[in-house]
C-alpha positions as MATLAB code, in Angstrom:
seq = 'MNEILSDAGLDQIFRHARTHSAWKDAEISDVLLEAIYDLAKMGPTSANCSPMRVLFLRSREAKERLRPALDKGNMDKTMAAPATAIIAYDLEFYEQLPKLFPHADARSWFAGSSAKIEETAWRNGSLQGAYFIIAARALGLDCGPMSGFDRAKVDAEFFDGKPWRSNFLCNLGHGDPEALFPRSPRLEFDEACQLL';
ca = [
     -24.991  -13.438    5.545;
     -22.254  -13.569    3.379;
     -20.824  -16.285    1.355;
     -17.533  -17.360    1.928;
     -14.618  -16.977   -0.394;
     -13.950  -19.941   -3.142;
     -10.643  -21.123   -2.154;
      -9.647  -20.679   -5.645;
      -9.993  -16.771   -3.753;
      -8.978  -16.792   -0.480;
      -5.878  -19.142   -2.397;
      -4.686  -16.144   -5.226;
      -5.510  -13.078   -1.984;
      -3.461  -15.295    0.513;
      -2.087  -18.938    1.453;
      -0.882  -18.745   -2.286;
      -0.102  -15.540   -2.597;
       3.675  -14.259   -2.204;
       6.060  -11.464   -2.023;
       7.437  -11.366   -4.977;
      10.687  -10.118   -5.763;
      11.348  -10.601   -9.317;
       8.413   -9.973  -12.284;
       7.861  -10.887  -16.106;
       8.278   -8.203  -18.339;
       4.613   -7.155  -18.924;
       2.945   -3.315  -18.496;
       0.013   -2.690  -16.223;
      -2.899    0.164  -17.797;
      -4.423    2.899  -16.160;
      -7.230    0.731  -16.430;
      -6.387   -1.750  -13.571;
      -4.318    0.937  -11.148;
      -7.637    2.629  -11.604;
      -9.744   -0.272  -10.378;
      -7.338   -1.254   -7.142;
      -7.479    1.933   -5.841;
     -11.397    2.072   -6.124;
     -11.429   -1.051   -4.630;
      -9.020   -0.615   -1.850;
     -10.660    3.189   -0.416;
     -13.497    0.640    0.010;
     -12.340   -0.999    3.608;
     -12.479    1.210    6.986;
     -11.287    3.454    8.420;
     -12.001    5.932   11.457;
     -14.661    8.089   10.535;
     -13.912    7.356    7.375;
     -10.598    9.369    7.279;
      -9.147    7.796    4.521;
      -5.552    8.883    4.618;
      -3.784    6.583    1.844;
      -2.651    8.483   -0.710;
      -0.522    6.784   -4.037;
       1.915    7.236   -6.428;
       2.850    5.745   -9.209;
       5.807    5.129  -10.619;
       6.265    3.618  -14.391;
       8.544    5.360  -16.286;
      12.181    4.635  -16.686;
      12.872    8.540  -15.177;
      10.347    8.554  -12.343;
      12.158    4.944  -11.417;
      15.584    7.002  -11.047;
      13.737    9.528   -8.992;
      13.587    6.996   -6.586;
      16.999    5.210   -7.050;
      19.302    7.462   -4.717;
      16.587    6.253   -1.721;
      16.691    2.523   -2.425;
      18.575    0.176    0.631;
      20.529   -1.769   -1.723;
      18.661   -4.741   -1.213;
      15.983   -3.560   -2.752;
      17.148   -1.810   -5.713;
      16.671   -4.030   -8.847;
      13.379   -6.104   -8.305;
      12.211   -1.857   -8.028;
      14.301   -0.664  -11.236;
      12.960   -4.277  -12.966;
       9.222   -4.468  -11.543;
       5.745   -2.920  -13.510;
       4.659   -0.450  -11.530;
       5.863    0.756   -7.624;
       3.139    2.455   -5.614;
       4.994    5.106   -2.555;
       2.253    4.198   -0.409;
       1.669    7.901    1.463;
      -0.257    9.389    4.044;
      -1.892   13.086    3.268;
      -0.952   14.253    6.532;
      -3.998   17.238    6.095;
      -6.598   14.469    5.098;
      -9.632   16.258    8.195;
     -10.241   18.602    5.770;
     -11.834   16.307    3.621;
     -13.880   14.955    6.590;
     -16.795   17.100    5.610;
     -16.791   14.732    2.397;
     -15.933   12.101    3.488;
     -17.989   12.111    7.079;
     -20.088   14.974    7.031;
     -22.978   13.744    9.406;
     -20.773   15.270   11.799;
     -18.449   17.966   12.361;
     -14.782   15.845   11.728;
     -12.379   17.921   10.723;
     -12.538   19.743   14.073;
     -11.116   16.285   16.240;
      -8.534   16.609   15.112;
      -7.630   20.418   13.283;
      -5.173   21.794   15.857;
      -3.724   18.620   16.868;
      -0.433   17.290   15.459;
      -0.306   14.360   17.660;
      -3.525   13.221   16.602;
      -3.300   14.102   12.972;
      -0.101   11.755   12.684;
      -1.359    8.878   14.758;
      -4.699    8.466   12.924;
      -2.855    9.188    9.057;
      -0.274    6.930    9.500;
      -2.559    3.473   11.808;
      -4.476    4.456    9.067;
      -3.166    4.763    5.809;
      -0.822    1.334    6.575;
      -5.188   -0.072    7.266;
      -4.560    1.701    3.145;
      -1.735   -0.117    2.349;
      -3.851   -3.504    3.352;
      -6.059   -3.542    1.637;
      -4.309   -1.886   -1.571;
      -1.503   -5.108   -1.433;
      -5.290   -7.325   -1.470;
      -7.298   -5.578   -3.848;
      -4.213   -5.576   -5.861;
      -3.972  -10.124   -5.763;
      -7.136   -9.848   -6.263;
      -7.059   -8.839   -9.627;
      -4.335  -11.152  -10.500;
      -1.590   -8.857   -9.516;
       1.697   -9.761   -7.899;
       2.991   -8.260   -5.876;
       5.868   -6.536   -3.940;
       5.203   -4.384   -0.642;
       8.932   -3.182    1.365;
      10.440   -0.975    3.743;
      13.982   -1.127    2.634;
      13.467    3.349    1.888;
      14.952    6.495    2.965;
      11.127    8.039    3.816;
      13.455   11.639    3.995;
      14.856   11.412    0.841;
      11.374   10.231   -0.564;
       9.408   12.944    0.548;
      11.449   15.650   -0.525;
      11.828   14.025   -4.305;
       7.946   13.512   -4.597;
       5.966   15.218   -2.353;
       7.960   18.344   -1.863;
       5.715   20.774   -0.124;
       3.018   17.948    0.216;
       1.607   16.950    3.049;
       2.089   13.362    2.305;
       4.785   11.734    4.394;
       5.686    8.246    2.329;
       4.708    4.954    4.289;
       5.466    1.743    2.144;
       7.056    0.906   -0.876;
       4.990   -1.658   -3.179;
       6.775   -3.395   -6.305;
       3.597   -4.743   -8.706;
       3.328   -7.098  -11.825;
       3.589   -9.957  -11.864;
       5.985  -12.593  -10.708;
       8.636  -13.886  -11.578;
       7.489  -18.112   -9.840;
      10.629  -19.513  -10.501;
      12.837  -17.052   -8.165;
      10.886  -17.397   -5.099;
      12.396  -19.241   -2.699;
      10.245  -21.211   -0.031;
       7.772  -20.003    2.420;
       8.710  -19.169    5.400;
       6.904  -19.585    9.204;
       4.214  -18.459   10.115;
       2.943  -18.517   13.954;
       0.895  -20.603   14.649;
      -2.600  -19.998   16.880;
      -1.833  -20.309   18.786;
       1.503  -18.354   19.475;
      -0.304  -14.980   18.333;
      -3.810  -15.033   19.880;
      -5.812  -15.293   23.240;
      -8.523  -16.569   23.939;
      -9.830  -14.717   26.521;
];
């Protein structure tokens, strides 16, 4: 049986982790960004389809390209974050299935079926985006995941000519705890769950 994570680990990933909007001035290394992906990619996806794609924006020039797509309320926190990840999904993910799921002809399950491709890419890309947040927190970073941007503008600016589509943005860095609001409530088990 697997061991339960320590309370300290669960606190870092879930109970004490918060969505940050203010950031300390500290760069994030390539090695750390690669380590986040290397953890996130291990989470399960349907037929190991792994459709998440990530574009990391760290330079001022890259952030300025993103600026016109941001809602006003997300502008300052995104421009100040040490890194912003565009969490996207690949609509041609199925082309990788001969490598990722070699024991069946999984590519044929999707090729030519645009509705199935879109649904599978979006759902499994979203799952991988959640794994990405957990991985970043596990490796000591704070996250600021968000909607609040113009997807069409992001896709035109960063993915023109690619089969990638943006899902959500995630600011990364070391958050300033002094800028946090009190934690918002969560639903209790019996408000959100049923046992049958």
